[in-house]
C-alpha positions as CSV (number, residue, x, y, z in Angstrom):
1,M,-61.2,-142.3,89.6
2,R,-57.4,-141.9,89.7
3,T,-57.6,-138.3,88.3
4,F,-59.5,-137.0,91.4
5,P,-56.5,-137.4,93.8
6,I,-54.2,-135.8,91.2
7,V,-56.5,-132.8,90.8
8,V,-56.8,-132.4,94.5
9,L,-53.0,-132.4,94.9
10,F,-52.7,-129.9,92.1
11,V,-55.3,-127.5,93.7
12,L,-53.6,-127.9,97.1
13,A,-50.2,-127.2,95.7
14,C,-51.4,-124.1,93.9
15,G,-53.2,-122.8,97.0
16,T,-50.1,-123.1,99.1
17,A,-47.9,-121.5,96.5
18,S,-50.0,-118.4,96.4
19,S,-50.0,-118.0,100.2
20,I,-46.2,-117.8,100.4
21,A,-45.8,-115.5,97.4
22,A,-44.2,-112.1,98.1
23,D,-45.3,-108.7,96.8
24,Y,-42.9,-106.3,95.2
25,Y,-43.2,-102.5,95.0
26,Q,-41.0,-100.2,92.9
27,L,-38.9,-97.6,94.7
28,P,-38.1,-95.1,92.0
29,N,-35.3,-92.6,92.6
30,I,-34.4,-93.9,96.0
31,K,-31.8,-91.9,97.9
32,R,-29.8,-92.5,101.1
33,I,-30.6,-89.6,103.5
34,D,-28.7,-90.9,106.5
35,S,-27.1,-94.0,107.9
36,D,-29.6,-96.9,107.5
37,L,-32.2,-94.4,106.2
38,Y,-33.5,-94.2,102.6
39,R,-36.2,-92.1,100.9
40,S,-38.2,-92.7,97.7
41,G,-40.9,-90.1,97.1
42,K,-43.2,-90.1,100.2
43,V,-41.7,-93.3,101.6
44,V,-38.9,-93.4,104.2
45,I,-37.3,-96.8,104.9
46,A,-35.3,-97.6,107.9
47,T,-32.8,-100.5,107.4
48,S,-30.5,-102.6,109.5
49,S,-26.8,-102.4,108.7
50,C,-27.3,-101.5,105.1
51,L,-24.2,-100.1,103.5
52,H,-25.6,-99.6,100.0
53,M,-24.8,-96.1,98.7
54,T,-27.3,-94.7,96.3
55,V,-28.1,-91.3,94.8
56,G,-31.2,-92.0,92.8
57,E,-31.3,-95.5,91.4
58,E,-34.4,-97.8,91.2
59,A,-34.9,-100.6,93.7
60,L,-37.7,-103.0,94.7
61,L,-39.3,-103.3,98.1
62,K,-40.2,-106.9,98.8
63,Y,-43.1,-107.5,101.2
64,E,-42.8,-111.0,102.7
65,G,-45.4,-110.7,105.5
66,P,-46.5,-108.5,108.4
67,G,-43.5,-106.4,109.3
68,E,-41.2,-108.3,107.0
69,Y,-39.6,-106.2,104.2
70,E,-36.4,-106.3,102.2
71,I,-34.9,-103.8,99.6
72,I,-33.6,-105.4,96.5
73,W,-31.1,-103.2,94.7
74,S,-30.4,-103.1,91.0
75,D,-27.1,-105.0,91.5
76,R,-29.3,-107.8,93.2
77,S,-27.9,-107.1,96.7
78,T,-30.4,-106.8,99.5
79,C,-30.9,-104.9,102.8
80,E,-33.1,-105.9,105.7
81,V,-35.8,-103.4,106.4
82,Q,-36.8,-102.5,110.0
83,R,-39.6,-100.0,109.2
84,V,-41.4,-98.4,106.3
85,L,-43.0,-95.0,106.9
86,T,-45.0,-92.6,104.7
87,I,-44.7,-88.8,104.8
88,D,-47.6,-86.5,104.0
């Protein structure tokens, strides 16, 4: 009977861990097109006070929840994202 509470705690812990996990998306050939504005393919990203200069490196876009994004650069620095837009 003692294994039941342990199993329940394990299932609950795994369930909460998956609900706080972030999603990551690759940003190949990302370029700075203006102050606090970056483009990768058909995606334009508006940032806040991002000083990272890039001319075509790869980065990751981290999705943390509705309206919460962050760019993670190859040197492990980050920039807060204000908005992500797609262009047709």
